[in-house]
N, C-alpha and C positions, 0 to 999 in steps of 0.2 A: 504493499500500500504506499502510496506517495503522500508527502506532507504537501500543504498547500503551496509552498514555495516551489517544490518540485514539480507540481502540476503546472504551475504558472511558467516555469522555464522551459517545459516541453511545449505548452501552448505558444509561446511567444517566440520559441526557436523556429517555427514553422509561420506564425501569423505577425510578426513585428513585435514591437514594443508596447508594454500594457499602459494604460492611462494612469495618470496620478491616483485617480479614484480607485482602479483595479489594484494597484501596489499597495494603498493604505488599508484596503479591506483584506487583502491577503496576509499583511503583517499585523493586523489587529490594532492599527493606529486610529485613535479618535482626535478629530481636530477640536479645539476648545471653541465653544460657543461665545464665550465672553472675550473679548481682547485683552480685558485686564489679567487674564490667565497668562498671558504671554510675556507679562512685564516680569523682568528679573529682579532679584533683591540681593546685589552683589556689591553695592557701594554704599556707605554710609551717608545717610541725609545730611548731615552736619558738614560733609565736605564739598567744596565749590565746584562748579563745573570746570573751572581752570585746573584745578587739582587733578580732576578726572582726567582732563586730556592730557595734562603733563605725565601722568601715570601711564596712560595709554601709549603715549610716544616712548616711554621707558620700555613697556612691556614688548613693544615692536622693534626695539633695539635702535631708536632714533633717538640723538641728543637734541635739546632745543637749541644749542648753538652749532649744531650741523646744517651748513647751509643747503644741504641736499635733503633735507627731512621736511 
């Protein structure tokens, strides 16, 4: 017996690529109904936007003094 993803692999090997809806259904993915569910909670609210952007540049390996950044 095949798993759902194996069935999809066989089906789309012959008939082309699955739609996003078919992939989501096969993988059991549920899309959130409320956009607020997509918000992350990874940055402290007391930190400024400027501090966030500076940290983001550091995470990406750019220095603020680097003219190419």
